[in-house]
N, C-alpha and C positions, 0 to 999 in steps of 0.2 A: 373613472379615470384609469383604474387598474385593468378593467375589461378592455379599454381602448388600447393601453400599452401592450396587453396580451395579444389582441387581434393583430396589431401592427407586427409583432414579432412572429406570430404564427403565419401570417401571410408571407413574410420573407422566407420562413422555413419551407413552406409549400412550394414557392417558386423555385427554391434551390433543389428541392427534392424532384420536382417535375423536370427541371433542366438536366439533373444528373441521371434520372431514369431514361430520358431519351437518348443519352449517349452511352448507355450500357451496351457492351457488345452482345450480340445475339446469343441465345442459350445454345450450347453444344458447338460453338465455333472454336476455331483453332487459334484465334487471336487473343492472347493473354499477355498484354504488355506489363501489367502489374506483377504477375508471377515471374516473368523473365527478368524484370528489373530486381525483384526481391532475391531471386536465386543468385543473380550475378553479384549483387551487393553482399550477400552472406558469404559467397566464396571469397570475394575481395577482402571482407572483414575477417576472414578465417573463423567464422562463427558457425559451429555445426548446427546449432538451433536457429533456423532461419527466422522464427518468430522474434527472438530476441534481437536479431540484427535489424528486422523491420521496425521494432519498437524504438530502437535507439539510433536509427539511421534515417530511413524514409519518413517515419512517423515520429521523429524526436520531439518536435514541437507539440504534437498530440499528446505524447507521454507526459511532457512537462505540464500540459493543461490538465491531464487526469490527476496528476499529483496535486496541483493547486486546487482542483475541485474537492479532492479528498480532504485536503488540509482545511479548506473553508467550511466544509460539512461538519467535520469533527469540532472545529472551532465554534460553529453555530450551535451545535448540540450541547457542547460543554457550557456555553453561556446560558442556554435555556435550562440546563439542569442545576445551575447554581442554586443555593438556598435562598428562598424568597425573604422578604422582610419579616413575615410572620412564621418563618420556619427557623428552627434551631438545630445544631448538631447534637447528637447524643452518642454515647458509647455504643458500639455494635453489640446486639444481642449475643449471648453466649450460644455457641454452636448447638443445634439440636442433636438428636441421635443420628449418627452417621454409621452405616454398616462398616465393619472392619474390612471387608473386601473392597468397598468403595474407597475408603481411606488408603488402603494399601495400593490399589490400582492408580489412585490419583497421584500419590507420591512416586510411584514406579514409572508411570507414563509421562510425567512432566519432563524429566530430562531427555527421555527418548524423543518426545515431541520436538523439543527445542533443538536437539541435534538434527532431526530430520528437516526442520524449517530452515536452520542455517545451511544445511547441505543443498537444499533447493535453491537458495539464493546463490551460494557460492558457485554451483554448477549450472546456473541458468543459461549461459552461453553455449554449454556443451550438450546438456540433456533437456527435455521439456521441463519448464519451470521458470523461475526468475524471482525478482525482487517482490512483485505483487503477490504471488502465490505463497512464497516462503515467508514473507512478511506477515501475512494473515496467520499462517501456522505458528510463528513465533509469538505474535501478539495475543493469540487466543491460548496457546499452550501453557503459558505461565499461569493462567487462571485455572488450571487443573488444581492448584493449591486451594482454591475456594471450593471446588467440587469435593476435595478431600475433607472439607469441613474447617478449614483454618484461614479465616479472613485476616487476622492479625499477621500470619506468616505471609499472606499475599501482599499485605501493605509494606512489609519489610523488603520482600523480593522485588516489588514493582513500585517503588516511590513515584508518585504521580509527577512531582517536580522534575525528576530526572527524565522520565519519558516524554514530558512536554518539551523539554530541551532537545531530546533526541528527534522528535518529530520536526522541529524547526531546522536542526542541523541536517537531517536527511534531505528535505526539500531545498535547503540552501546549497548543499553539496552538489545536487544535480544541476541547479542553475548555474552554479559557479564552474562546474566542468564544461558546460556548454559555453559559457562566456570565455573561459580560457581557450577552447578550441577556436572560437571566433577571433580572438586576438592573434592566435598562432597560425591560423590557416585561412581565415576569412570566411569560414562557414561555421554556423552554430552546431555543436555536437558532433563535428567531424572527428575522425580518428587522428590523433597526433602522436601516438606511441606505437611502439612495435607490436605486430600482430601475433608473433609466436607461431607454433605449430598447430595445425588443424586437430581438433579433438583433445588438446591438452588443456589443463586447468589454467595455466598462465597463457592464454591465447585470446584472440578477438579484440585486442586493443583496448579501447576505453569501455567496451560493453560490460565487462566484469565490474568496473568501478561504478558505472551508472546503475547496474543491477544492485550493487551494494548500497548505493545511495537510496534507491527506491525501497529496498527491503528494510533499512533503518527507519525511513519515514512511515512506511505502512505498518511495520511492527509496532513502533511507537504510537502511531495514530490510533491503531486498534486498541492498544492497551489503554490510551487516554479515554477513549469512547467507552470502553467497558467499565473502567474505573469510575467515570462519572456516573454511569447508570447504577453501578453497585452502591456507590456512596449515597445517591439519592434514595435508593431503596432500603438501605441498611442503617445509615447514620443520620439521616435528616428527619426531623420530627415536625410535623405540622401542628397547627393550632388545635385540631380536633383528634390528635393522635395521643391516646392515653398511655401508650406504652413507655 
């Protein structure tokens, strides 16, 4: 039955791919409607980063779908990594020998990495970057504490319960902004606030807000995923584990 379901879905994908391929403009032609629409929408949105304008305008529903896929994937991984019935939690092993240079660089680079990640999120509508890229930097940067040899410090700096809430809040905020725009203007994720001046931090209307929501969701989701893997590897004891 699973094979039948897969073949039915695959057949639909193949048909759509063939239809799409038959309507692709010829290579080297001067007809680029998507490019023209993207640049025009970016200028109207006062977003210096055309990619961000595309993600939160022409492809707004796709971006919401990508967020939902990430949320579902992390949820599935966290469920699979829960302790089984024959597994118990144990205290984490004491840190092994860590080079002083590694420890120093871990503590030194963590705040720098977090600032860079937040900067990428905040300026995603002005320069290359955005919520997805900056969220990954923030979500992984906090784990430099573990690289520095201090898992207890990581546990305090990144409480899993809080980041689980952050993941849900980020995804919910993105959808809520879209619904609010739908109520205010009749179009999902349309811009309903002032766009400001081109190239400025406070510009591009709702794009910075949507970037921020994506950044919170991705950063929290990345931290939840890495936290689940670390907990399984460090604190979960199986029936045959003599440690």
